[in-house]
C-alpha positions in Angstrom: 104.6 155.1 118.7 105.4 152.4 116.0 103.1 149.5 115.8 104.6 146.1 116.3 104.3 143.7 113.3 104.2 140.0 113.7 105.0 137.6 111.0 104.4 134.0 110.5 107.4 131.8 109.8 107.4 131.0 106.0 108.5 127.5 105.5 107.7 126.4 109.1 106.7 122.7 109.1 104.7 120.5 111.3 106.1 117.1 111.4 104.5 113.6 112.3 106.2 113.9 115.7 104.4 117.4 116.2 101.1 115.7 115.4 101.6 112.8 117.7 102.4 115.3 120.6 99.4 117.4 119.9 97.1 114.5 119.7 98.5 113.1 123.0 98.0 116.5 124.8 94.6 117.1 123.4 93.2 113.6 124.1 95.0 113.0 127.3 96.5 109.8 126.1 100.0 108.5 126.3 102.5 109.3 123.5 102.6 105.6 122.7 98.9 105.4 122.0 99.1 108.6 120.0 101.9 107.2 117.8 99.9 104.1 117.3 96.9 106.1 116.2 98.6 108.4 113.9 100.5 105.5 112.2 97.2 103.6 111.8 95.5 106.6 110.2 98.4 107.2 107.8 98.6 103.5 107.1 94.9 103.5 106.1 95.2 106.6 103.9 98.3 105.3 102.2 96.8 101.8 101.4 93.5 103.4 100.2 95.4 105.7 97.9 97.6 102.9 96.7 94.4 101.2 95.6 93.5 104.1 93.5 90.6 105.1 95.7 89.8 108.8 96.6 89.7 109.9 100.1 87.2 112.7 101.1 87.4 114.2 104.6 84.5 116.5 105.3 85.6 120.0 106.2 89.1 119.2 105.1 89.4 118.3 101.6 89.7 115.6 99.0 92.7 113.4 98.0 92.3 112.1 94.5 94.5 109.7 92.4 94.4 110.8 88.8 95.7 108.6 85.9 97.9 110.3 83.3 98.2 108.7 79.9 101.6 108.2 78.2 102.4 111.2 75.9 105.0 112.6 73.7 107.4 115.1 75.2 110.5 116.9 74.1 114.0 117.2 75.7 114.5 120.9 75.9 118.2 120.7 75.6 118.5 118.6 72.6 115.0 118.9 71.0 114.8 115.1 71.0 111.3 113.7 71.1 110.7 111.2 74.0 107.8 109.3 75.5 106.6 110.3 78.9 105.3 107.1 80.5 101.8 106.8 81.9 101.6 107.5 85.7 99.3 108.1 88.6 99.4 111.5 90.2 98.1 112.4 93.7 96.1 115.7 94.0 94.6 117.5 96.9 91.6 119.8 96.7 91.0 121.6 100.0 87.3 122.1 101.2 85.8 125.6 101.2 85.9 125.4 105.1 89.6 124.7 105.0 90.3 127.5 102.4 88.2 129.9 104.7 90.3 129.0 107.8 93.6 129.3 106.1 92.7 132.7 104.7 91.3 134.0 108.0 87.7 133.8 107.1 
């Protein structure tokens, strides 16, 4: 007898609406309260990152804003030298606990 194989959907996404729904179900609150809670959390995260501060969530990971200096680059089509402007880049480093959970550990 051939064994049935199950696969996870690649490219499946969880949206903000899905998060709101799961919180409402799990906490036993209304969807409106859940929406307000999720919006508040995302607003706090966004404003903190905009200020250039890092966010570390124990057992989940660290969001870090890194500064990149201006540098010289090259247009690959023309070979022309250009200046790439300084910018801030958002990075995420998952915690060991999250890495283990994702990898089935």
